[in-house]
PyMOL Python script that loads the backbone (N, CA, C, O; Angstrom):
from pymol import cmd

cmd.read_pdbstr("""\
ATOM      1  N   UNK A   1     -22.602  -0.843 -39.228  1.00  0.00           N
ATOM      2  CA  UNK A   1     -22.295  -1.704 -38.265  1.00  0.00           C
ATOM      3  C   UNK A   1     -21.680  -2.953 -38.335  1.00  0.00           C
ATOM      4  O   UNK A   1     -20.773  -3.426 -37.650  1.00  0.00           O
ATOM      5  N   UNK A   2     -22.463  -3.523 -39.489  1.00  0.00           N
ATOM      6  CA  UNK A   2     -22.605  -4.887 -39.635  1.00  0.00           C
ATOM      7  C   UNK A   2     -21.018  -5.153 -40.017  1.00  0.00           C
ATOM      8  O   UNK A   2     -20.363  -5.871 -39.262  1.00  0.00           O
ATOM      9  N   UNK A   3     -20.496  -4.664 -41.009  1.00  0.00           N
ATOM     10  CA  UNK A   3     -18.893  -4.473 -41.050  1.00  0.00           C
ATOM     11  C   UNK A   3     -18.003  -4.925 -39.920  1.00  0.00           C
ATOM     12  O   UNK A   3     -17.140  -5.801 -39.894  1.00  0.00           O
ATOM     13  N   UNK A   4     -18.442  -4.092 -38.986  1.00  0.00           N
ATOM     14  CA  UNK A   4     -17.873  -3.917 -37.812  1.00  0.00           C
ATOM     15  C   UNK A   4     -17.671  -5.314 -36.798  1.00  0.00           C
ATOM     16  O   UNK A   4     -16.734  -5.805 -36.168  1.00  0.00           O
ATOM     17  N   UNK A   5     -19.144  -5.651 -37.037  1.00  0.00           N
ATOM     18  CA  UNK A   5     -19.505  -6.916 -36.383  1.00  0.00           C
ATOM     19  C   UNK A   5     -18.676  -8.348 -36.895  1.00  0.00           C
ATOM     20  O   UNK A   5     -18.199  -9.270 -36.234  1.00  0.00           O
ATOM     21  N   UNK A   6     -18.723  -8.140 -38.129  1.00  0.00           N
ATOM     22  CA  UNK A   6     -17.712  -9.559 -38.883  1.00  0.00           C
ATOM     23  C   UNK A   6     -16.251  -8.828 -38.561  1.00  0.00           C
ATOM     24  O   UNK A   6     -15.431  -9.668 -38.191  1.00  0.00           O
ATOM     25  N   UNK A   7     -15.885  -7.894 -38.594  1.00  0.00           N
ATOM     26  CA  UNK A   7     -14.368  -7.714 -38.460  1.00  0.00           C
ATOM     27  C   UNK A   7     -14.360  -8.406 -37.200  1.00  0.00           C
ATOM     28  O   UNK A   7     -13.625  -9.390 -37.124  1.00  0.00           O
ATOM     29  N   UNK A   8     -15.133  -8.031 -36.062  1.00  0.00           N
ATOM     30  CA  UNK A   8     -14.855  -8.330 -34.612  1.00  0.00           C
ATOM     31  C   UNK A   8     -15.232 -10.302 -34.749  1.00  0.00           C
ATOM     32  O   UNK A   8     -14.773 -10.946 -33.806  1.00  0.00           O
ATOM     33  N   UNK A   9     -15.583 -10.679 -35.248  1.00  0.00           N
ATOM     34  CA  UNK A   9     -15.678 -11.851 -35.291  1.00  0.00           C
ATOM     35  C   UNK A   9     -14.645 -12.928 -35.854  1.00  0.00           C
ATOM     36  O   UNK A   9     -14.404 -14.090 -35.526  1.00  0.00           O
ATOM     37  N   UNK A  10     -13.999 -11.863 -37.081  1.00  0.00           N
ATOM     38  CA  UNK A  10     -12.653 -12.722 -37.564  1.00  0.00           C
ATOM     39  C   UNK A  10     -11.278 -12.537 -36.670  1.00  0.00           C
ATOM     40  O   UNK A  10     -10.194 -13.115 -36.746  1.00  0.00           O
ATOM     41  N   UNK A  11     -11.766 -11.483 -35.779  1.00  0.00           N
ATOM     42  CA  UNK A  11     -10.277 -10.748 -34.696  1.00  0.00           C
ATOM     43  C   UNK A  11     -10.468 -12.236 -33.829  1.00  0.00           C
ATOM     44  O   UNK A  11      -9.407 -12.816 -33.598  1.00  0.00           O
ATOM     45  N   UNK A  12     -11.502 -12.779 -33.423  1.00  0.00           N
ATOM     46  CA  UNK A  12     -11.790 -13.934 -32.166  1.00  0.00           C
ATOM     47  C   UNK A  12     -10.401 -14.693 -32.376  1.00  0.00           C
ATOM     48  O   UNK A  12      -9.920 -14.792 -33.505  1.00  0.00           O
ATOM     49  N   UNK A  13      -9.792 -15.209 -31.285  1.00  0.00           N
ATOM     50  CA  UNK A  13      -8.934 -16.511 -31.324  1.00  0.00           C
ATOM     51  C   UNK A  13      -9.689 -17.636 -31.932  1.00  0.00           C
ATOM     52  O   UNK A  13     -10.857 -17.892 -31.639  1.00  0.00           O
ATOM     53  N   UNK A  14      -9.042 -18.233 -32.710  1.00  0.00           N
ATOM     54  CA  UNK A  14      -9.155 -19.573 -33.394  1.00  0.00           C
ATOM     55  C   UNK A  14     -10.092 -19.368 -34.460  1.00  0.00           C
ATOM     56  O   UNK A  14     -10.591 -20.375 -34.962  1.00  0.00           O
ATOM     57  N   UNK A  15     -10.493 -17.972 -34.990  1.00  0.00           N
ATOM     58  CA  UNK A  15     -11.194 -17.732 -36.236  1.00  0.00           C
ATOM     59  C   UNK A  15     -10.421 -18.133 -37.235  1.00  0.00           C
ATOM     60  O   UNK A  15      -9.337 -17.578 -37.412  1.00  0.00           O
ATOM     61  N   UNK A  16     -10.786 -19.012 -37.933  1.00  0.00           N
ATOM     62  CA  UNK A  16     -10.433 -19.304 -39.252  1.00  0.00           C
ATOM     63  C   UNK A  16     -10.520 -18.317 -40.451  1.00  0.00           C
ATOM     64  O   UNK A  16     -11.633 -17.833 -40.660  1.00  0.00           O
ATOM     65  N   UNK A  17      -9.494 -17.953 -41.268  1.00  0.00           N
ATOM     66  CA  UNK A  17      -9.583 -17.198 -42.338  1.00  0.00           C
ATOM     67  C   UNK A  17     -10.432 -17.843 -43.477  1.00  0.00           C
ATOM     68  O   UNK A  17     -10.261 -19.023 -43.787  1.00  0.00           O
ATOM     69  N   UNK A  18     -11.200 -17.176 -43.994  1.00  0.00           N
ATOM     70  CA  UNK A  18     -11.810 -17.491 -45.004  1.00  0.00           C
ATOM     71  C   UNK A  18     -11.931 -16.558 -46.185  1.00  0.00           C
ATOM     72  O   UNK A  18     -12.190 -15.382 -45.931  1.00  0.00           O
ATOM     73  N   UNK A  19     -11.781 -16.919 -47.420  1.00  0.00           N
ATOM     74  CA  UNK A  19     -11.668 -16.154 -48.595  1.00  0.00           C
ATOM     75  C   UNK A  19     -12.895 -15.148 -48.974  1.00  0.00           C
ATOM     76  O   UNK A  19     -12.859 -13.986 -49.379  1.00  0.00           O
ATOM     77  N   UNK A  20     -13.908 -15.946 -48.718  1.00  0.00           N
ATOM     78  CA  UNK A  20     -15.281 -15.147 -48.662  1.00  0.00           C
ATOM     79  C   UNK A  20     -15.407 -13.954 -47.734  1.00  0.00           C
ATOM     80  O   UNK A  20     -16.337 -13.157 -47.857  1.00  0.00           O
ATOM     81  N   UNK A  21     -14.722 -13.865 -47.055  1.00  0.00           N
ATOM     82  CA  UNK A  21     -14.658 -12.423 -46.215  1.00  0.00           C
ATOM     83  C   UNK A  21     -13.947 -10.905 -46.716  1.00  0.00           C
ATOM     84  O   UNK A  21     -13.974  -9.737 -46.325  1.00  0.00           O
ATOM     85  N   UNK A  22     -13.215 -11.801 -47.979  1.00  0.00           N
ATOM     86  CA  UNK A  22     -12.563 -10.584 -48.907  1.00  0.00           C
ATOM     87  C   UNK A  22     -14.234  -9.855 -49.572  1.00  0.00           C
ATOM     88  O   UNK A  22     -14.213  -8.625 -49.513  1.00  0.00           O
ATOM     89  N   UNK A  23     -14.842 -10.119 -49.836  1.00  0.00           N
ATOM     90  CA  UNK A  23     -16.126  -9.721 -50.205  1.00  0.00           C
ATOM     91  C   UNK A  23     -16.752  -8.756 -49.117  1.00  0.00           C
ATOM     92  O   UNK A  23     -17.898  -8.377 -49.355  1.00  0.00           O
ATOM     93  N   UNK A  24     -16.262  -8.391 -48.169  1.00  0.00           N
ATOM     94  CA  UNK A  24     -17.245  -7.382 -47.151  1.00  0.00           C
ATOM     95  C   UNK A  24     -17.217  -6.218 -47.811  1.00  0.00           C
ATOM     96  O   UNK A  24     -16.393  -5.885 -48.663  1.00  0.00           O
ATOM     97  N   UNK A  25     -18.318  -5.474 -47.321  1.00  0.00           N
ATOM     98  CA  UNK A  25     -17.929  -3.918 -47.645  1.00  0.00           C
ATOM     99  C   UNK A  25     -17.866  -3.167 -46.615  1.00  0.00           C
ATOM    100  O   UNK A  25     -18.573  -2.974 -45.626  1.00  0.00           O
ATOM    101  N   UNK A  26     -16.127  -2.461 -47.333  1.00  0.00           N
ATOM    102  CA  UNK A  26     -15.788  -1.741 -46.539  1.00  0.00           C
ATOM    103  C   UNK A  26     -15.647  -0.424 -47.340  1.00  0.00           C
ATOM    104  O   UNK A  26     -16.050  -0.446 -48.503  1.00  0.00           O
ATOM    105  N   UNK A  27     -15.089   0.790 -46.819  1.00  0.00           N
ATOM    106  CA  UNK A  27     -15.197   2.116 -47.617  1.00  0.00           C
ATOM    107  C   UNK A  27     -13.627   2.596 -47.409  1.00  0.00           C
ATOM    108  O   UNK A  27     -12.770   2.451 -46.537  1.00  0.00           O
ATOM    109  N   UNK A  28     -13.744   3.340 -48.873  1.00  0.00           N
ATOM    110  CA  UNK A  28     -12.322   3.597 -49.256  1.00  0.00           C
ATOM    111  C   UNK A  28     -12.262   4.993 -48.646  1.00  0.00           C
ATOM    112  O   UNK A  28     -13.153   5.586 -48.038  1.00  0.00           O
ATOM    113  N   UNK A  29     -10.850   5.447 -48.978  1.00  0.00           N
ATOM    114  CA  UNK A  29     -10.517   7.147 -48.360  1.00  0.00           C
ATOM    115  C   UNK A  29     -11.645   8.047 -48.759  1.00  0.00           C
ATOM    116  O   UNK A  29     -12.324   8.643 -47.923  1.00  0.00           O
ATOM    117  N   UNK A  30     -11.808   8.124 -49.881  1.00  0.00           N
ATOM    118  CA  UNK A  30     -13.037   8.898 -50.310  1.00  0.00           C
ATOM    119  C   UNK A  30     -14.112   8.234 -49.614  1.00  0.00           C
ATOM    120  O   UNK A  30     -15.082   8.920 -49.936  1.00  0.00           O
ATOM    121  N   UNK A  31     -14.448   7.502 -49.009  1.00  0.00           N
ATOM    122  CA  UNK A  31     -16.628   7.222 -48.120  1.00  0.00           C
ATOM    123  C   UNK A  31     -16.997   6.361 -49.424  1.00  0.00           C
ATOM    124  O   UNK A  31     -18.203   6.165 -49.576  1.00  0.00           O
ATOM    125  N   UNK A  32     -16.175   5.846 -50.339  1.00  0.00           N
ATOM    126  CA  UNK A  32     -16.985   5.033 -51.187  1.00  0.00           C
ATOM    127  C   UNK A  32     -16.974   3.644 -50.963  1.00  0.00           C
ATOM    128  O   UNK A  32     -15.885   3.070 -50.977  1.00  0.00           O
ATOM    129  N   UNK A  33     -18.169   2.912 -50.728  1.00  0.00           N
ATOM    130  CA  UNK A  33     -18.138   1.348 -50.949  1.00  0.00           C
ATOM    131  C   UNK A  33     -17.081   0.463 -51.323  1.00  0.00           C
ATOM    132  O   UNK A  33     -16.910   0.582 -52.537  1.00  0.00           O
ATOM    133  N   UNK A  34     -16.202  -0.468 -50.771  1.00  0.00           N
ATOM    134  CA  UNK A  34     -15.434  -1.147 -51.849  1.00  0.00           C
ATOM    135  C   UNK A  34     -15.383  -2.564 -51.515  1.00  0.00           C
ATOM    136  O   UNK A  34     -15.818  -2.802 -50.389  1.00  0.00           O
ATOM    137  N   UNK A  35     -14.995  -3.520 -52.144  1.00  0.00           N
ATOM    138  CA  UNK A  35     -14.421  -5.069 -50.895  1.00  0.00           C
ATOM    139  C   UNK A  35     -13.446  -4.681 -50.454  1.00  0.00           C
ATOM    140  O   UNK A  35     -12.791  -3.673 -50.719  1.00  0.00           O
ATOM    141  N   UNK A  36     -13.272  -5.601 -49.635  1.00  0.00           N
ATOM    142  CA  UNK A  36     -12.001  -5.378 -48.760  1.00  0.00           C
ATOM    143  C   UNK A  36     -10.979  -6.061 -49.510  1.00  0.00           C
ATOM    144  O   UNK A  36      -9.850  -5.584 -49.397  1.00  0.00           O
ATOM    145  N   UNK A  37     -11.141  -7.232 -50.369  1.00  0.00           N
ATOM    146  CA  UNK A  37      -9.912  -7.249 -51.243  1.00  0.00           C
ATOM    147  C   UNK A  37      -9.547  -6.499 -52.390  1.00  0.00           C
ATOM    148  O   UNK A  37      -8.799  -6.747 -53.336  1.00  0.00           O
ATOM    149  N   UNK A  38     -10.435  -5.266 -52.005  1.00  0.00           N
ATOM    150  CA  UNK A  38     -10.161  -4.685 -53.389  1.00  0.00           C
ATOM    151  C   UNK A  38      -9.120  -3.260 -52.589  1.00  0.00           C
ATOM    152  O   UNK A  38      -8.599  -2.410 -53.311  1.00  0.00           O
ATOM    153  N   UNK A  39      -9.008  -3.237 -51.418  1.00  0.00           N
ATOM    154  CA  UNK A  39      -8.619  -1.986 -50.260  1.00  0.00           C
ATOM    155  C   UNK A  39      -7.148  -2.477 -49.914  1.00  0.00           C
ATOM    156  O   UNK A  39      -6.996  -3.673 -49.668  1.00  0.00           O
ATOM    157  N   UNK A  40      -6.044  -1.608 -49.881  1.00  0.00           N
ATOM    158  CA  UNK A  40      -4.907  -1.525 -49.106  1.00  0.00           C
ATOM    159  C   UNK A  40      -4.801  -0.525 -48.034  1.00  0.00           C
ATOM    160  O   UNK A  40      -5.430   0.534 -48.034  1.00  0.00           O
ATOM    161  N   UNK A  41      -3.969  -0.907 -47.110  1.00  0.00           N
ATOM    162  CA  UNK A  41      -3.820  -0.354 -45.861  1.00  0.00           C
ATOM    163  C   UNK A  41      -3.208   0.951 -46.248  1.00  0.00           C
ATOM    164  O   UNK A  41      -2.275   0.981 -47.050  1.00  0.00           O
ATOM    165  N   UNK A  42      -3.730   2.095 -45.673  1.00  0.00           N
ATOM    166  CA  UNK A  42      -3.302   3.449 -45.998  1.00  0.00           C
ATOM    167  C   UNK A  42      -1.494   3.372 -46.025  1.00  0.00           C
ATOM    168  O   UNK A  42      -1.026   4.055 -46.936  1.00  0.00           O
ATOM    169  N   UNK A  43      -0.470   2.653 -45.173  1.00  0.00           N
ATOM    170  CA  UNK A  43       0.539   2.779 -45.244  1.00  0.00           C
ATOM    171  C   UNK A  43       1.562   1.737 -45.833  1.00  0.00           C
ATOM    172  O   UNK A  43       2.791   1.687 -45.883  1.00  0.00           O
ATOM    173  N   UNK A  44       0.311   0.751 -46.348  1.00  0.00           N
ATOM    174  CA  UNK A  44       1.226  -0.454 -47.268  1.00  0.00           C
ATOM    175  C   UNK A  44       2.539  -0.049 -48.152  1.00  0.00           C
ATOM    176  O   UNK A  44       2.512   1.145 -48.450  1.00  0.00           O
ATOM    177  N   UNK A  45       3.312  -0.523 -48.485  1.00  0.00           N
ATOM    178  CA  UNK A  45       4.600  -0.424 -49.127  1.00  0.00           C
ATOM    179  C   UNK A  45       4.091  -0.987 -50.369  1.00  0.00           C
ATOM    180  O   UNK A  45       4.308  -0.039 -51.124  1.00  0.00           O
ATOM    181  N   UNK A  46       3.810  -1.466 -50.752  1.00  0.00           N
ATOM    182  CA  UNK A  46       2.790  -2.136 -51.963  1.00  0.00           C
ATOM    183  C   UNK A  46       2.144  -0.782 -52.794  1.00  0.00           C
ATOM    184  O   UNK A  46       2.351  -0.789 -54.008  1.00  0.00           O
ATOM    185  N   UNK A  47       1.518   0.165 -52.341  1.00  0.00           N
ATOM    186  CA  UNK A  47       0.990   1.523 -52.917  1.00  0.00           C
ATOM    187  C   UNK A  47       1.989   1.889 -53.359  1.00  0.00           C
ATOM    188  O   UNK A  47       1.645   2.526 -54.354  1.00  0.00           O
ATOM    189  N   UNK A  48       3.350   1.927 -53.270  1.00  0.00           N
ATOM    190  CA  UNK A  48       4.443   2.776 -54.062  1.00  0.00           C
ATOM    191  C   UNK A  48       4.503   1.895 -55.106  1.00  0.00           C
ATOM    192  O   UNK A  48       4.738   2.662 -56.040  1.00  0.00           O
ATOM    193  N   UNK A  49       4.442   0.694 -55.614  1.00  0.00           N
ATOM    194  CA  UNK A  49       4.714  -0.026 -56.480  1.00  0.00           C
ATOM    195  C   UNK A  49       3.340  -0.263 -57.633  1.00  0.00           C
ATOM    196  O   UNK A  49       3.593  -0.569 -58.798  1.00  0.00           O
ATOM    197  N   UNK A  50       2.405  -0.147 -57.323  1.00  0.00           N
ATOM    198  CA  UNK A  50       1.234   0.091 -58.312  1.00  0.00           C
ATOM    199  C   UNK A  50       0.974   0.751 -58.838  1.00  0.00           C
ATOM    200  O   UNK A  50       0.996   1.840 -58.264  1.00  0.00           O
ATOM    201  N   UNK A  51       0.529   0.781 -60.248  1.00  0.00           N
ATOM    202  CA  UNK A  51      -0.084   1.519 -61.287  1.00  0.00           C
ATOM    203  C   UNK A  51      -0.869   2.482 -60.743  1.00  0.00           C
ATOM    204  O   UNK A  51      -1.743   2.238 -59.912  1.00  0.00           O
ATOM    205  N   UNK A  52      -0.597   3.620 -61.185  1.00  0.00           N
ATOM    206  CA  UNK A  52      -1.705   5.052 -60.369  1.00  0.00           C
ATOM    207  C   UNK A  52      -3.404   4.647 -61.029  1.00  0.00           C
ATOM    208  O   UNK A  52      -4.476   5.110 -60.640  1.00  0.00           O
ATOM    209  N   UNK A  53      -3.134   3.560 -62.215  1.00  0.00           N
ATOM    210  CA  UNK A  53      -4.835   3.418 -62.824  1.00  0.00           C
ATOM    211  C   UNK A  53      -5.227   1.821 -61.934  1.00  0.00           C
ATOM    212  O   UNK A  53      -6.340   1.296 -61.884  1.00  0.00           O
ATOM    213  N   UNK A  54      -4.243   1.428 -61.449  1.00  0.00           N
ATOM    214  CA  UNK A  54      -4.541   0.002 -60.772  1.00  0.00           C
ATOM    215  C   UNK A  54      -5.967  -0.028 -60.109  1.00  0.00           C
ATOM    216  O   UNK A  54      -6.275   1.071 -59.646  1.00  0.00           O
ATOM    217  N   UNK A  55      -6.932  -1.029 -59.943  1.00  0.00           N
ATOM    218  CA  UNK A  55      -8.283  -1.122 -59.643  1.00  0.00           C
ATOM    219  C   UNK A  55      -8.081  -0.991 -58.181  1.00  0.00           C
ATOM    220  O   UNK A  55      -8.994  -1.565 -57.588  1.00  0.00           O
ATOM    221  N   UNK A  56      -7.041  -0.333 -57.218  1.00  0.00           N
ATOM    222  CA  UNK A  56      -7.266  -0.757 -55.791  1.00  0.00           C
ATOM    223  C   UNK A  56      -7.367   0.403 -55.104  1.00  0.00           C
ATOM    224  O   UNK A  56      -6.625   1.359 -55.332  1.00  0.00           O
ATOM    225  N   UNK A  57      -8.236   0.408 -54.265  1.00  0.00           N
ATOM    226  CA  UNK A  57      -8.255   1.646 -53.386  1.00  0.00           C
ATOM    227  C   UNK A  57      -7.604   1.558 -52.187  1.00  0.00           C
ATOM    228  O   UNK A  57      -6.846   0.588 -52.176  1.00  0.00           O
ATOM    229  N   UNK A  58      -7.600   2.333 -50.946  1.00  0.00           N
ATOM    230  CA  UNK A  58      -6.767   2.380 -50.199  1.00  0.00           C
ATOM    231  C   UNK A  58      -8.042   2.804 -48.912  1.00  0.00           C
ATOM    232  O   UNK A  58      -8.847   3.736 -48.924  1.00  0.00           O
ATOM    233  N   UNK A  59      -7.861   1.875 -48.019  1.00  0.00           N
ATOM    234  CA  UNK A  59      -8.803   1.890 -46.976  1.00  0.00           C
ATOM    235  C   UNK A  59      -9.117   2.807 -46.092  1.00  0.00           C
ATOM    236  O   UNK A  59      -8.222   3.222 -45.356  1.00  0.00           O
ATOM    237  N   UNK A  60     -10.735   3.433 -45.944  1.00  0.00           N
ATOM    238  CA  UNK A  60     -10.578   4.422 -45.031  1.00  0.00           C
ATOM    239  C   UNK A  60     -10.204   4.534 -43.680  1.00  0.00           C
ATOM    240  O   UNK A  60      -9.874   3.589 -42.963  1.00  0.00           O
ATOM    241  N   UNK A  61     -10.268   5.794 -43.335  1.00  0.00           N
ATOM    242  CA  UNK A  61      -9.537   6.145 -42.249  1.00  0.00           C
ATOM    243  C   UNK A  61     -10.326   5.691 -41.381  1.00  0.00           C
ATOM    244  O   UNK A  61      -9.686   5.493 -40.349  1.00  0.00           O
ATOM    245  N   UNK A  62     -11.677   5.352 -41.236  1.00  0.00           N
ATOM    246  CA  UNK A  62     -12.719   5.192 -40.229  1.00  0.00           C
ATOM    247  C   UNK A  62     -12.345   3.480 -39.777  1.00  0.00           C
ATOM    248  O   UNK A  62     -12.729   2.995 -38.713  1.00  0.00           O
ATOM    249  N   UNK A  63     -11.649   2.828 -40.662  1.00  0.00           N
ATOM    250  CA  UNK A  63     -10.990   1.742 -40.230  1.00  0.00           C
ATOM    251  C   UNK A  63      -9.894   1.344 -39.815  1.00  0.00           C
ATOM    252  O   UNK A  63      -9.487   0.182 -39.839  1.00  0.00           O
ATOM    253  N   UNK A  64      -9.221   2.505 -39.314  1.00  0.00           N
ATOM    254  CA  UNK A  64      -7.854   2.496 -38.735  1.00  0.00           C
ATOM    255  C   UNK A  64      -8.086   2.217 -37.207  1.00  0.00           C
ATOM    256  O   UNK A  64      -7.069   2.038 -36.536  1.00  0.00           O
ATOM    257  N   UNK A  65      -9.100   2.168 -36.686  1.00  0.00           N
ATOM    258  CA  UNK A  65      -8.939   0.903 -35.209  1.00  0.00           C
ATOM    259  C   UNK A  65      -9.398  -0.153 -35.186  1.00  0.00           C
ATOM    260  O   UNK A  65      -9.583  -0.810 -34.162  1.00  0.00           O
ATOM    261  N   UNK A  66      -9.653  -0.485 -36.286  1.00  0.00           N
ATOM    262  CA  UNK A  66      -9.397  -2.398 -37.001  1.00  0.00           C
ATOM    263  C   UNK A  66      -8.131  -2.880 -36.667  1.00  0.00           C
ATOM    264  O   UNK A  66      -7.122  -2.204 -36.862  1.00  0.00           O
ATOM    265  N   UNK A  67      -8.102  -4.208 -36.087  1.00  0.00           N
ATOM    266  CA  UNK A  67      -7.059  -4.791 -35.668  1.00  0.00           C
ATOM    267  C   UNK A  67      -6.500  -4.867 -37.271  1.00  0.00           C
ATOM    268  O   UNK A  67      -7.333  -4.829 -38.176  1.00  0.00           O
ATOM    269  N   UNK A  68      -5.037  -4.977 -37.584  1.00  0.00           N
ATOM    270  CA  UNK A  68      -4.724  -5.206 -38.639  1.00  0.00           C
ATOM    271  C   UNK A  68      -4.660  -6.619 -39.265  1.00  0.00           C
ATOM    272  O   UNK A  68      -4.614  -6.890 -40.465  1.00  0.00           O
ATOM    273  N   UNK A  69      -4.664  -7.121 -38.637  1.00  0.00           N
ATOM    274  CA  UNK A  69      -4.509  -9.065 -39.046  1.00  0.00           C
ATOM    275  C   UNK A  69      -6.001  -9.440 -40.112  1.00  0.00           C
ATOM    276  O   UNK A  69      -6.188 -10.582 -40.532  1.00  0.00           O
TER     277      UNK A  69
END
""", "prot")
cmd.dss("prot")
cmd.show_as("cartoon", "prot")
cmd.util.cbc("prot")
cmd.orient("prot")
């Protein structure tokens, strides 16, 4: 619930991006907690370019309704 509240605040008009929000805990596709800045979108073109051992997870489906920006 806290993560959704923070994401809603970030989606308000005039909200300035802040790199500290990359530390926001979200869940990956396996339901494990992960930093937002360590996750990629499920349909990100970048996924095909990453090494399988890259320390990057895929954002969990429960976040699909959050605005992509």
